[in-house]
C-alpha positions as CSV (number, residue, x, y, z in Angstrom):
1,M,0.0,0.0,0.0
2,S,2.9,2.3,0.6
3,S,3.4,2.6,-3.2
4,L,0.0,4.3,-3.3
5,G,1.1,7.2,-1.1
6,E,1.0,9.7,-4.0
7,L,-2.4,8.5,-5.1
8,V,-4.1,9.1,-1.8
9,R,-2.9,12.6,-1.6
10,Q,-4.7,13.5,-4.8
11,R,-7.9,15.6,-4.6
12,G,-11.2,13.6,-4.9
13,P,-13.8,12.6,-5.5
14,F,-12.6,9.3,-6.9
15,A,-14.1,6.5,-9.0
16,S,-13.0,3.1,-7.6
17,V,-13.8,0.0,-9.6
18,Y,-13.0,-3.7,-9.2
19,L,-14.5,-5.9,-11.9
20,D,-14.1,-9.1,-13.9
21,A,-11.8,-8.3,-16.9
22,S,-11.5,-11.8,-18.2
23,H,-10.8,-12.2,-21.9
24,D,-10.8,-15.9,-22.4
25,T,-13.8,-16.6,-24.7
26,E,-14.7,-15.6,-28.2
27,D,-17.3,-13.1,-27.1
28,A,-15.1,-11.7,-24.3
29,A,-14.8,-8.2,-25.9
30,K,-18.6,-7.9,-26.2
31,A,-19.2,-9.1,-22.7
32,M,-16.6,-6.6,-21.4
33,E,-18.4,-3.7,-23.3
34,L,-21.7,-4.7,-21.7
35,R,-20.2,-5.1,-18.2
36,W,-18.5,-1.7,-18.5
37,R,-21.7,-0.1,-19.7
38,G,-23.4,-1.2,-16.5
39,V,-20.5,0.1,-14.4
40,R,-20.4,3.4,-16.2
41,E,-24.1,3.9,-15.7
42,E,-23.8,3.1,-12.0
43,L,-20.9,5.6,-11.5
44,A,-22.8,8.3,-13.4
45,K,-25.8,7.7,-11.2
46,Q,-23.5,8.2,-8.1
47,G,-22.3,11.5,-9.6
48,A,-19.1,10.7,-11.6
49,D,-18.2,13.2,-14.3
50,D,-17.8,12.2,-18.0
51,A,-14.1,13.0,-18.2
52,T,-13.3,10.6,-15.4
53,L,-15.6,7.9,-16.9
54,D,-13.9,8.3,-20.3
55,A,-10.4,7.9,-18.8
56,M,-11.5,4.7,-17.2
57,Q,-13.3,3.4,-20.3
58,E,-10.2,3.6,-22.4
59,A,-8.3,1.4,-20.0
60,V,-11.1,-1.0,-19.3
61,L,-11.8,-1.8,-22.9
62,A,-8.1,-2.6,-23.6
63,P,-8.1,-6.4,-23.4
64,V,-6.1,-8.4,-20.8
65,P,-5.6,-12.0,-22.1
66,G,-6.8,-14.8,-19.9
67,K,-9.0,-14.9,-16.8
68,S,-8.3,-11.9,-14.6
69,G,-9.7,-8.9,-12.7
70,R,-9.1,-5.2,-13.0
71,A,-8.7,-2.5,-10.3
72,L,-9.1,1.1,-11.4
73,V,-9.1,4.4,-9.6
74,A,-9.6,7.7,-11.4
75,A,-10.4,11.3,-10.5
76,H,-10.9,14.6,-12.4
77,G,-10.5,13.0,-15.8
78,R,-7.2,11.2,-14.9
79,L,-6.6,7.5,-14.5
80,L,-4.6,7.2,-11.2
81,L,-4.4,3.4,-10.9
82,D,-4.9,0.5,-13.3
83,R,-3.9,-2.9,-12.0
84,V,-4.5,-6.3,-13.4
85,L,-5.7,-8.7,-10.7
86,P,-4.7,-12.4,-10.8
87,R,-8.3,-13.5,-10.6
88,P,-11.7,-11.8,-11.0
89,P,-13.0,-10.3,-7.7
90,A,-15.8,-12.4,-6.1
91,V,-17.9,-9.2,-5.8
92,E,-17.8,-6.3,-8.3
93,T,-17.2,-3.0,-6.6
94,V,-18.3,0.3,-8.2
95,R,-17.9,3.4,-6.0
96,W,-17.8,7.2,-6.4
97,S,-16.6,8.8,-3.1
98,D,-14.4,11.4,-1.6
99,L,-11.7,8.9,-0.9
100,P,-10.3,6.1,-3.1
101,H,-11.3,2.5,-2.1
102,L,-7.9,0.7,-1.8
103,L,-8.4,-2.1,0.8
104,P,-9.4,-4.7,-1.8
105,L,-6.0,-4.4,-3.4
106,A,-4.6,-6.1,-0.3
107,T,-6.8,-9.1,-1.0
108,W,-6.6,-9.4,-4.8
109,M,-3.2,-8.0,-5.9
110,E,-0.5,-10.4,-6.8
111,P,2.3,-10.4,-4.2
112,A,5.0,-7.8,-5.0
113,V,8.1,-9.4,-3.4
114,P,11.4,-8.1,-4.9
115,H,13.0,-11.2,-6.4
116,V,15.5,-12.3,-9.0
117,V,14.9,-15.3,-11.4
118,V,17.9,-17.0,-13.1
119,L,18.0,-19.8,-15.7
120,V,21.5,-21.1,-16.2
121,D,23.5,-23.5,-18.4
122,R,27.2,-23.9,-18.7
123,A,27.4,-21.2,-21.4
124,G,25.7,-18.4,-19.4
125,A,22.3,-17.4,-18.0
126,D,19.1,-15.5,-18.6
127,L,18.3,-13.2,-15.6
128,H,15.2,-11.2,-14.6
129,G,14.7,-8.9,-11.7
130,Y,11.4,-7.8,-10.3
131,D,11.0,-4.8,-8.1
132,G,8.9,-4.1,-5.0
133,R,5.9,-3.4,-7.2
134,G,6.1,-6.8,-8.9
135,E,7.2,-5.2,-12.2
136,R,10.0,-6.3,-14.5
137,T,11.8,-3.3,-15.9
138,G,14.5,-3.0,-18.6
139,D,17.3,-2.2,-16.2
140,V,16.8,-5.4,-14.3
141,H,16.8,-7.9,-17.2
142,D,20.1,-9.3,-18.5
143,E,21.8,-12.1,-20.3
144,V,25.2,-13.4,-19.4
145,H,27.2,-15.1,-22.2
146,G,30.4,-16.8,-21.1
147,D,33.0,-18.7,-23.1
148,E,31.5,-21.4,-25.3
149,H,34.6,-23.5,-26.0
150,P,35.5,-25.9,-24.7
151,L,32.3,-26.8,-22.7
152,H,31.8,-30.5,-23.2
153,K,34.0,-33.3,-21.9
154,V,34.7,-36.1,-24.3
155,P,35.6,-39.7,-23.5
156,G,39.2,-40.7,-23.9
157,G,42.5,-41.0,-22.1
158,G,46.0,-39.7,-22.0
159,W,47.5,-36.3,-21.3
160,S,45.6,-34.5,-24.1
161,H,42.3,-35.8,-22.7
162,R,43.2,-34.6,-19.2
163,R,44.1,-31.2,-20.5
164,L,40.8,-31.0,-22.3
165,Q,39.0,-32.0,-19.1
166,K,40.8,-29.3,-17.2
167,A,39.9,-26.7,-19.9
168,V,36.2,-27.6,-19.7
169,E,36.2,-27.3,-16.0
170,E,38.0,-23.9,-16.1
171,T,35.6,-22.6,-18.8
172,T,32.5,-23.6,-16.8
173,K,33.9,-22.1,-13.6
174,R,34.6,-18.8,-15.4
175,N,31.1,-18.7,-16.8
176,A,29.6,-19.5,-13.4
177,A,31.6,-16.7,-11.8
178,L,30.3,-14.2,-14.5
179,V,26.7,-15.3,-13.8
180,A,27.2,-15.1,-10.1
181,A,28.6,-11.6,-10.3
182,E,25.6,-10.4,-12.2
183,V,23.2,-12.2,-9.9
184,D,24.9,-10.5,-6.9
185,R,24.4,-7.1,-8.6
186,L,20.7,-7.7,-9.2
187,V,20.0,-9.1,-5.8
188,T,21.7,-6.2,-4.1
189,G,20.3,-3.6,-6.3
190,L,16.7,-4.8,-5.8
191,D,17.2,-5.8,-2.2
192,A,15.7,-9.1,-3.4
193,R,13.9,-11.3,-0.8
194,L,14.1,-14.4,-3.1
195,L,16.5,-15.7,-5.6
196,V,15.0,-18.4,-7.8
197,L,17.6,-20.5,-9.7
198,G,16.7,-23.0,-12.5
199,G,18.6,-24.7,-15.3
200,E,21.1,-27.5,-15.8
201,V,22.0,-29.3,-12.5
202,Q,25.7,-28.9,-12.8
203,A,25.5,-25.3,-14.0
204,R,23.3,-24.5,-10.9
205,A,25.8,-26.1,-8.6
206,D,28.7,-24.1,-10.2
207,V,26.8,-20.8,-9.9
208,R,25.7,-21.6,-6.3
209,E,29.3,-22.1,-5.3
210,E,30.2,-18.7,-6.6
211,L,27.3,-16.8,-5.1
212,S,27.8,-14.4,-2.2
213,P,26.4,-15.3,1.3
214,R,23.7,-12.7,0.8
215,C,22.5,-14.5,-2.3
216,R,22.7,-18.0,-0.8
217,D,20.5,-16.8,2.1
218,V,17.6,-16.1,-0.2
219,L,18.3,-18.9,-2.8
220,I,15.6,-21.4,-3.8
221,E,16.3,-23.9,-6.7
222,V,13.7,-25.1,-9.2
223,E,14.2,-28.5,-10.8
224,G,13.4,-29.3,-14.4
225,A,13.8,-25.8,-15.9
226,T,16.1,-25.3,-18.9
227,L,17.3,-22.8,-21.4
228,A,17.0,-25.3,-24.2
229,E,14.8,-24.5,-27.2
230,G,11.3,-25.8,-26.8
231,A,11.5,-25.8,-23.0
232,D,8.2,-25.4,-21.0
233,D,8.5,-21.8,-20.0
234,A,5.0,-21.7,-18.6
235,A,5.7,-24.4,-16.1
236,F,8.8,-22.6,-14.8
237,D,6.9,-19.3,-14.6
238,H,4.2,-21.0,-12.6
239,A,6.7,-22.5,-10.3
240,V,8.3,-19.1,-9.7
241,Q,5.0,-17.4,-9.1
242,S,4.0,-20.1,-6.6
243,L,7.2,-19.5,-4.7
244,V,6.7,-15.8,-4.6
245,T,3.0,-16.2,-3.5
246,Q,4.0,-18.6,-0.8
247,Y,6.7,-16.2,0.4
248,Q,4.1,-13.4,0.7
249,F,1.6,-15.7,2.4
250,D,4.3,-16.6,5.0
251,L,5.1,-12.9,5.5
252,D,1.4,-12.2,6.2
253,N,1.2,-15.1,8.6
254,D,4.2,-13.8,10.4
255,V,2.5,-10.5,10.9
256,V,-0.7,-12.2,12.2
257,E,1.4,-14.3,14.6
258,E,3.4,-11.4,15.8
259,F,0.1,-9.4,16.3
260,T,-1.4,-12.3,18.3
261,A,1.7,-12.5,20.5
262,E,1.9,-8.8,21.1
263,A,-1.9,-8.6,21.8
264,G,-1.4,-11.1,24.7
265,R,1.1,-8.8,26.5
266,P,0.0,-6.0,28.8
267,D,2.4,-3.6,27.1
268,G,2.5,-5.3,23.7
269,R,2.7,-3.5,20.3
270,A,-0.8,-4.4,19.2
271,V,-4.1,-2.7,19.4
272,Q,-7.5,-3.7,18.2
273,G,-10.9,-2.0,17.7
274,L,-11.6,1.1,15.6
275,A,-10.8,3.8,18.2
276,P,-7.2,2.7,19.1
277,V,-6.4,1.8,15.4
278,V,-7.6,5.2,14.2
279,E,-5.5,6.9,16.8
280,A,-2.4,4.9,15.9
281,L,-2.8,5.6,12.2
282,R,-3.1,9.3,12.9
283,E,0.1,9.2,14.9
284,A,1.8,7.1,12.1
285,K,2.6,4.4,14.5
286,V,1.1,1.5,12.5
287,A,3.5,-1.0,11.0
288,A,0.7,-3.3,9.8
289,L,-3.1,-2.8,9.6
290,L,-5.1,-6.0,10.0
291,V,-8.6,-6.1,8.6
292,S,-11.0,-9.1,9.0
293,D,-14.4,-7.6,8.7
294,P,-15.7,-6.8,5.2
295,A,-18.5,-4.8,6.8
296,L,-16.0,-2.3,8.2
297,G,-17.3,0.3,5.7
298,D,-20.6,0.4,7.6
299,R,-18.7,2.4,10.2
300,T,-17.6,5.9,9.6
301,V,-14.6,8.0,10.7
302,W,-13.6,11.6,10.2
303,S,-10.5,12.7,8.2
304,G,-8.9,15.9,7.0
305,D,-7.1,17.0,3.9
306,D,-4.1,14.9,4.8
307,P,-5.4,11.2,4.7
308,A,-3.4,10.5,7.9
309,Q,-5.5,13.1,9.8
310,L,-8.0,10.6,11.2
311,A,-10.4,10.5,14.2
312,L,-13.6,8.9,15.3
313,R,-15.3,12.2,16.0
314,E,-15.3,15.5,14.2
315,K,-14.5,17.5,17.3
316,D,-11.3,15.5,17.9
317,L,-9.8,16.7,14.6
318,L,-11.1,20.2,15.0
319,G,-9.5,20.3,18.4
320,L,-6.2,19.3,16.8
321,G,-6.4,22.4,14.5
322,V,-7.5,20.5,11.4
323,E,-9.7,23.0,9.4
324,H,-11.3,20.9,6.7
325,V,-12.8,17.6,7.9
326,G,-15.3,15.2,6.4
327,E,-17.0,12.0,7.4
328,H,-16.0,8.9,5.4
329,R,-16.5,5.2,5.2
330,A,-14.0,3.4,7.5
331,D,-12.9,0.9,4.8
332,E,-11.9,3.9,2.6
333,A,-10.4,6.1,5.3
334,L,-8.3,3.4,7.0
335,G,-6.9,2.1,3.6
336,T,-5.9,5.6,2.5
337,A,-4.3,6.4,5.9
338,A,-2.3,3.1,5.7
339,A,-1.1,4.0,2.3
340,A,-0.2,7.6,3.3
341,T,1.8,6.4,6.3
342,G,3.5,3.4,4.7
343,A,1.7,0.7,6.7
344,Q,1.4,-2.8,5.5
345,V,-2.1,-4.1,5.0
346,V,-3.1,-7.7,5.8
347,V,-6.5,-9.1,5.2
348,T,-7.0,-11.9,7.7
349,D,-9.6,-14.3,8.9
350,V,-8.8,-13.8,12.6
351,A,-12.3,-14.0,13.9
352,E,-11.7,-12.5,17.3
353,L,-10.3,-9.3,16.0
354,R,-12.3,-6.6,17.8
355,E,-14.6,-4.6,15.5
356,G,-12.8,-6.4,12.6
357,V,-9.7,-4.3,12.7
358,G,-6.3,-4.3,14.5
359,A,-2.8,-2.8,14.2
360,L,0.7,-4.0,14.8
361,L,2.6,-0.9,16.0
362,R,6.0,0.2,15.1
363,Y,6.8,1.0,18.7
């Protein structure tokens, strides 16, 4: 959510839409047009202006292959957010309001764990780096080409054979060192949490031996992947995505477990219930916002021009010297405050979470 800090400081009102954007059938384009027509009519009924609706329409009608969802936020004729979701949302959301509705992103967005993916053989490697937004950019993709001759050991005996064996080993070792150096650069530059290594078994072993301790600490190897022509890239991509998803799932679980442990201590770094969570967000003390109740939006809170200016009562903000205040849905106000203050957001099924919301504090 911290990557949305600039968005939440834009001036509203905002159109927030989460819808099925699947394009996996012959009539998908027509179905999308009909779906968007209904969404547009609903937004217009809620008060959205034509310029904002036109900006969203241009994005919505651009097809995304396969089965997917789409999250869009726009205001004043500008598209502020357009994210493809890994699956269609269970419930379509169409909202025109003073604040953007961002909490669903914590449920539906693909995990954005900085990671590096490497496929190796004895001649070099193909490398891809993914940043903290889950995006692969040009400066984090590379290929490493090492020496190609000699690379293959041949059967035989005698001194010439031994010299050839030694030359092959030296070539592969040099190539592995080149690959490892580039991997180290990418992992360090992205502050990667995962390094996924696939390719030939011996080439992986050679590269692994050359990696720095920092890289080995985050290394996971994938069997069966290869740079050979005709290889099943989709299977490797799926394996990588599963590893990244599991990593993010484990991180979220760690947050919930830490919250539970802190909540059990008299002076622990955990609060729950709307009032203490709102206060902690206002003071920028929240490391992670935990939400379990989808009906949180039935409650309202007050906020100022700065999305982090939050309180349960109007007079509380006025007493703090905040001049312009407004009453907003809690599911919108808490999400924008979390984004504005760099707090992690975890949607959890912790049933005993008081009023459906809690916070793990920074201190």
